[in-house]
C-alpha positions in Angstrom: -27.8 -6.0 -21.9 -28.7 -3.4 -19.2 -26.2 -2.6 -16.3 -26.8 -0.1 -13.3 -23.9 1.0 -11.8 -23.0 3.8 -9.3 -20.0 4.9 -11.7 -18.9 8.0 -12.7 -17.5 6.6 -15.7 -20.1 4.2 -17.6 -18.5 4.4 -21.1 -15.4 2.7 -19.1 -17.7 0.0 -17.7 -19.5 -0.4 -21.3 -15.9 -1.0 -22.6 -14.7 -3.1 -20.5 -18.0 -5.5 -20.5 -17.7 -5.5 -24.0 -14.1 -6.9 -24.2 -14.8 -9.3 -21.5 -17.9 -10.9 -23.0 -16.9 -10.3 -26.6 -20.1 -8.8 -27.4 -20.6 -5.5 -29.4 -20.9 -2.1 -27.9 -24.3 -1.7 -29.0 -25.4 -4.2 -27.3 -24.8 -2.6 -23.8 -26.5 0.0 -21.6 -24.7 1.5 -18.8 -27.3 3.6 -16.4 -25.4 5.4 -13.6 -27.5 7.0 -10.8 -26.0 9.8 -9.1 -23.0 9.1 -7.5 -21.3 13.0 -6.1 -18.2 14.8 -6.7 -15.8 12.1 -7.6 -13.6 12.9 -4.5 -11.9 9.6 -4.0 -11.2 9.2 -8.0 -7.7 9.1 -7.2 -7.4 5.2 -6.3 -8.0 3.7 -9.5 -5.0 5.6 -11.0 -2.7 4.8 -7.9 -3.4 1.2 -8.6 -2.8 1.9 -12.4 0.5 3.1 -11.7 1.1 0.3 -9.1 0.3 -2.4 -11.4 -2.5 -3.7 -9.2 -5.9 -4.8 -9.8 -8.9 -4.0 -7.6 
C-alpha cells in the first residue's frame, strides 16, 4: 500500500495504518512531500493531553 501524506511523521502514519488494517508494516510505504518547518506541531500534543481525538 502506498500512501502520500503531507505529514512530518511518516512512521506514525505507517504504524497507525498497520494497526487499523491489521497488516504487516512491510506492506505500507508512506511518502511525504516537503511540509515546511513544523511550526504548528504542538496542536497534536494538546489534543493528546486533553484526551481528545482530532
